[in-house]
C-alpha positions in Angstrom: 0.9 -20.3 -10.0 0.6 -18.5 -6.6 2.2 -15.1 -6.3 4.6 -16.2 -3.5 6.0 -19.0 -5.7 7.1 -16.4 -8.3 9.4 -14.7 -5.8 10.3 -17.7 -3.7 14.0 -17.0 -4.3 13.6 -13.8 -2.2 12.3 -15.7 0.8 15.3 -15.1 3.0 15.2 -11.4 2.4 11.4 -11.3 2.8 11.8 -13.0 6.2 14.2 -10.2 7.1 11.5 -7.6 6.1 8.8 -9.5 8.0 10.9 -9.4 11.2 11.7 -5.8 10.7 8.0 -5.0 10.3 7.2 -6.6 13.6 10.0 -4.9 15.5 9.3 -1.5 14.0 5.7 -1.3 15.1 6.5 -2.2 18.7 5.0 0.4 21.1 5.2 1.2 24.7 1.5 1.6 24.9 -0.1 -2.0 25.2 -3.2 -0.9 23.3 -1.2 0.7 20.5 1.0 -2.3 20.3 -1.9 -4.7 20.2 -3.7 -2.7 17.5 -0.6 -2.4 15.4 0.3 -6.1 15.6 -3.3 -7.0 14.8 -3.0 -5.0 11.6 0.3 -6.6 10.7 -0.8 -10.1 11.3 -4.0 -9.6 9.3 -1.9 -10.7 6.4 -1.1 -9.2 3.0 0.9 -10.2 -0.1 3.8 -7.9 0.8 4.0 -7.0 -2.9 5.4 -3.5 -2.2 8.5 -4.8 -0.3 8.9 -7.4 -3.0 9.0 -4.7 -5.7 11.5 -2.7 -3.6 13.8 -5.8 -3.5 13.4 -6.4 -7.2 14.2 -2.8 -8.0 17.3 -3.1 -5.8 18.5 -6.0 -7.9 19.2 -3.5 -10.7 22.0 -1.9 -8.7 24.2 -2.6 -5.6 21.8 -4.8 -3.7 22.3 -4.8 0.1 19.3 -6.1 2.2 20.6 -4.2 5.3 20.2 -0.9 3.3 17.2 -1.7 1.2 15.1 -2.8 4.2 15.0 0.8 5.3 12.8 1.5 2.2 11.0 -1.8 1.9 9.7 -1.8 5.5 8.5 1.8 5.5 6.6 1.5 2.2 4.7 -1.5 3.5 4.0 0.4 6.8 2.6 3.3 4.8 0.4 0.9 2.9 -0.8 -0.7 6.2 -1.5 2.7 7.7 -3.6 3.8 4.7 -5.7 0.6 5.0 -6.4 1.3 8.7 -7.6 4.8 7.8 -9.6 3.5 4.8 -11.5 1.2 7.1 -12.6 4.1 9.2 -13.7 6.1 6.2 -15.5 3.1 4.7 -16.9 1.9 8.0 -15.4 -1.5 7.2 -15.8 -4.2 9.8 -13.7 -6.9 8.1 -10.5 -7.0 6.0 -8.8 -10.2 4.8 -11.2 -12.2 6.9 -10.2 -10.4 10.1 -11.9 -7.8 12.1 -10.6 -4.3 11.3 -9.0 -2.2 14.0 -12.0 0.1 14.0 -14.3 -2.9 14.5 -12.2 -4.5 17.2 -11.6 -1.2 19.1 -13.1 2.0 17.7 -12.6 4.8 15.2 -10.3 6.8 17.5 -8.0 3.9 18.2 -7.9 3.1 14.5 -7.0 6.6 13.5 -4.2 6.8 16.1 -3.0 3.4 15.1 -2.7 4.4 11.5 -0.9 7.6 12.5 1.5 5.7 14.6 2.3 3.1 11.9 2.8 6.0 9.4 5.1 7.8 11.8 7.2 4.7 12.4 7.6 4.4 8.6 8.9 7.9 8.3 11.2 7.4 11.3 12.8 4.3 9.7 13.2 5.7 6.2 15.1 8.6 7.9 18.0 6.1 8.0 18.4 6.6 4.3 20.7 9.5 3.5 19.5 10.1 0.0 17.7 13.4 -0.8 16.2 12.0 -4.0 14.6 9.1 -2.2 13.0 11.4 0.4 11.8 13.7 -2.4 10.2 10.8 -4.3 8.5 9.5 -1.2 7.2 12.9 -0.1 5.6 13.5 -3.5 4.0 10.0 -3.4 2.5 10.7 0.0 1.1 14.0 -1.2 -0.5 12.2 -4.1 -1.9 9.5 -1.9 -3.4 12.1 0.4 -5.0 13.9 -2.6 -6.4 10.6 -3.8 -8.0 9.9 -0.4 -9.7 13.3 -0.4 -10.9 12.9 -4.0 -12.4 9.5 -3.1 -14.2 10.9 -0.1 -15.5 13.8 -2.3 -16.7 11.5 -5.0 -18.6 9.2 -2.6 -22.1 8.6 -3.8 -21.3 10.6 -7.0 -22.2 8.1 -9.7 -21.8 10.6 -12.5 -18.2 9.4 -13.2 -16.5 8.0 -16.2 -13.6 5.6 -16.9 -11.1 8.4 -16.6 -12.3 9.1 -13.0 -11.9 5.4 -12.2 -8.4 5.2 -13.6 -7.3 8.3 -11.8 -8.7 6.9 -8.5 -6.9 3.5 -8.8 -3.7 5.3 -9.8 -3.6 7.1 -6.5 -5.1 4.1 -4.6 -2.7 1.4 -5.8 -0.4 2.2 -8.7 1.6 5.1 -7.2 2.9 3.2 -4.2 3.8 0.2 -6.3 5.6 2.5 -8.8 7.4 4.2 -6.0 8.4 0.8 -4.5 10.1 -0.2 -7.8 11.8 3.2 -8.2 13.0 3.6 -4.6 14.5 0.1 -4.5 16.6 1.1 -7.5 17.4 4.6 -6.3 19.0 3.5 -3.1 20.9 0.8 -4.9 22.6 3.5 -7.0 21.2 3.0 -10.5 21.3 5.5 -13.3 18.3 7.9 -13.6 16.9 6.3 -16.7 16.8 3.0 -15.0 14.9 4.1 -11.9 12.5 6.2 -14.1 11.8 3.1 -16.3 11.2 1.0 -13.2 8.7 3.6 -12.0 6.8 3.3 -15.2 6.9 -0.5 -15.0 5.5 -0.3 -11.4 2.8 2.2 -12.4 1.4 -0.1 -15.1 1.8 -3.1 -12.9 -0.1 -1.4 -10.2 -2.9 -0.3 -12.5 -3.3 -3.8 -13.9 -3.2 -5.3 -10.4 -6.0 -3.1 -9.2 -8.2 -3.6 -12.3 -7.7 -7.4 -11.9 -8.5 -7.2 -8.2 -11.7 -5.2 -9.0 -12.7 -7.9 -11.6 -12.2 -10.7 -9.1 -14.1 -8.8 -6.4 -17.0 -8.3 -8.8 -17.1 -12.0 -9.5 -17.0 -12.8 -5.8 -19.8 -10.4 -4.9 -22.4 -11.3 -7.6 -25.1 -10.9 -4.9 -24.4 -7.2 -4.8 -25.7 -4.5 -7.1 -24.1 -4.8 -10.6 -22.2 -1.6 -10.0 -18.9 -2.5 -8.3 -18.3 -0.5 -5.1 -21.8 1.0 -4.7 -22.1 -0.6 -1.3 -19.6 2.1 0.0 -20.7 4.7 -2.5 -17.9 4.4 -5.0 -18.6 4.0 -8.7 -16.2 1.3 -10.1 -15.2 -0.3 -13.2 -18.5 -2.1 -13.8 -20.8 0.8 -13.1 -23.3 1.7 -15.8 -24.2 5.2 -16.8 
């Protein structure tokens, strides 16, 4: 069963999120607008907004409130991908030319910065200190994860713990935060949103491991060590 079929009952609210994403990244600069829209329309499963919506279902669900978290979290994810493509010198993502490939590295970096800034601007509509504290901590951890990944590039003397730590910061943290923030802004008790965070964490870890396995199967023509093309030792690397 396709992922979108599993949450088809949320389609109306997901359409709201999609429209908000497009309107939020509007820019006065034609070049910045084109690059941002190009990033948005490159596709994506929108699983982070979906987890925000699902987390919100545990409390007082209001799409007009929860969208101020769902949209920013997807924008933060998008911005990180634009920056990743510069770091990895990636030319293609999801079958589309990356921003850095279609324009250049400088445009890509400023586009990622702009999308990230728009995310922070929108989540400012939420008057909940705990939500901002959770998001700020998540962004700090994401940034540390990016630096660690750059530091470990072409370092093949790594173990399973290194891999798990990397995918935690790469994928699991933002999914965990999506589950938790959806619940927080919907007014749930602390034990509920903490449990949802744990659920999101393990879901994110399993999602990334599965994605790595599928990527390995798809790229059998590459070296048996997953990720060595970009210098990253992955799940299938041998000592």
